[in-house]
C-alpha positions, 0 to 999 in steps of 0.5 A, a space after each residue: 786195751 789194744 786196738 784190734 781189727 775185728 770181723 763179724 761174719 754174716 750170711 749174704 744179705 744181712 751185711 747192712 743189718 749187722 753193720 747197723 747192730 755194730 753202729 748201735 753198739 758204738 763201733 762206727 769204723 766199719 768196712 762192709 764186704 760180702 759176708 762180712 763187716 770188718 770193724 775197730 775195737 778193743 778186747 772189751 769189744 770181742 765180749 760186747 760183739 759176741 754178747 750182742 750181735 743177733 744176726 752175725 754168724 761169728 766174731 773173728 780177730 783179724 791177725 793179717 792180710 796179704 797177697 800170696 800166689 805160692 806156698 812159699 809166700 804163704 808161709 813166709 808172710 804167715 810166719 811174720 805175723 805177731 802170733 805170739 800176742 795171742 798164742 801161748 806155749 800151750 795154746 791149742 790151734 787148729 787151722 781150718 781153711 777155704 779158697 775161692 778163685 785163688 791159685 792156691 786152691 788146695 785148702 788142706 795144703 794151705 792149712 798145713 803150710 799155715 800151721 807149720 809157719 805158726 809152729 815155726 814162729 812159736 818155736 822162735 818165740 818160746 825157744 822150744 821144739 814141741 807144743 802139747 796144745 793142751 791149753 785154751 783152744 784158738 781156732 785159726 782160719 786161712 781164707 783165700 779170695 782172689 789170691 789175697 789171704 786173710 788170717 783170723 782167729 774165731 773168738 765165738 766158738 759155737 756159731 752166734 745163732 746158738 743162743 742156748 735156748 733151742 735144744 730141740 729143732 724140727 724139720 728144716 729149722 730157720 736159723 735164729 740169726 735169720 729169724 732175728 733179721 726178719 723181725 729187724 727188716 719188718 720194723 715191728 715194734 713191741 707195742 704192736 702185736 706179731 703173729 707167725 702163722 707157720 710158727 714151727 718150733 717158735 724161732 721167730 716168735 722167740 727172737 722177736 720177744 728177745 728183740 723187744 726185751 732188748 735181751 742180749 742174745 749171747 746172755 745164756 751161752 758161753 764163748 770160746 774166748 772166755 777161756 783165753 788169758 788175753 781177755 781179762 775176766 773183768 771185760 766179760 763180767 762188764 759185758 754180762 753186767 751191761 746185758 743184765 742192766 739193759 734187759 727190759 723183762 717186764 715189757 708187755 708183749 703180744 706175740 703169737 704163733 700158730 701151726 697144724 704140727 702138734 709135735 712142732 708146737 710142743 717144741 716151740 713151748 719147750 724152746 720158749 720155756 728154755 728162753 724164759 719166755 713161756 709167759 710172754 708168747 702164746 702158741 696155738 694149734 690152728 690152721 692159717 685160715 683161722 688165724 684172726 686177731 683182736 688187735 687193730 695193728 700188727 705184723 704177720 712175720 713168718 717163714 712158710 713151707 716151700 717145695 724145696 724145704 718141706 712138702 711139695 710146690 703144689 702144697 706150698 701154693 695152697 698155703 700161700 693162697 690161704 695166707 693171702 686170705 688171712 692177710 686180706 682179713 687183717 686189713 690194717 696189718 703188714 705181712 712179711 715172709 721168706 720163700 723161694 717161690 717165684 711171684 708170690 703175689 699171684 697167690 697172695 692177691 697183692 703186689 709186694 711193696 718191698 723184696 730183699 734177697 736172703 739166703 736160708 742156709 745155702 738156699 736163695 730166697 726172698 723176704 717179701 713185704 706187704 705194708 699196711 697203714 700206719 697206726 693213727 696216733 691219738 
């Protein structure tokens, strides 16, 4: 097996969480940067990272990196890279691109030059002049940041937030990767209750259940690199079998979701059924003021509506006050919620204990945490 340089891309703010996920998988040679974690693994690592990473966006193979300030430099240094190690004579290889603070700012030109350079390299390798591109797909990205070019191949295909269970979404859906990160950051454990009082289509509740069961998020989906001859099928079977062996299906759970939107709840129930969790999560139509629990300790983890996403700021303020009242009644619980509202403690009625900047899509938000007392152990 080869030693490969892989990149797990992330939304801003989730880098440390994804780094921790990679360490838990046994990969400790990490470089953490904004929006990405570079790590060393082998071909099996491609399979395992795709199968297990809950909070990453994609897993990429890094082909090379260099400085380029002219198109000629971009062409020659791209051509010099070992594309023949990945691309066969019939491979499809579309090129995507992005450029930030670089002299080569025309993305379309950079894409065209990279494509041409790879074609020229493959002409020399395979001694041919035409490529049908009818075989496995290898999506290449040319990314320029401050004149440094990084060339990668995407191993994931669809983004890793697509778990395979959410076929239907409601208004302003929360990405599965961000929902999983919120659960991780809350330090919720499966022996405690969890309630999402603004559950929408159920993403936070479902992601919490998957985490509690130690169920690999990629277990019910496919990845583009499964079709690559570079990765032995046995590696994918090994990663799949590992995920099955570690899945704790029968662990008892106390996870609840509530909302006042009947249609959203209908979708939440469909999604939980698709995820195989219909018997593990209870959804109920209920206003936030009426949320109660028989459990002494637990976590409220939620993504309440806010002006830029749903409704108006005035309506959002009213909901936060109601959330604060409910939280006050659950005096031994913890509260964690994502919002772009400023100073939500004025509405909750208590100063937050911890705040972390996260991005919901392109919208800058904060994840506010209000900690309850630690459970008394007998």
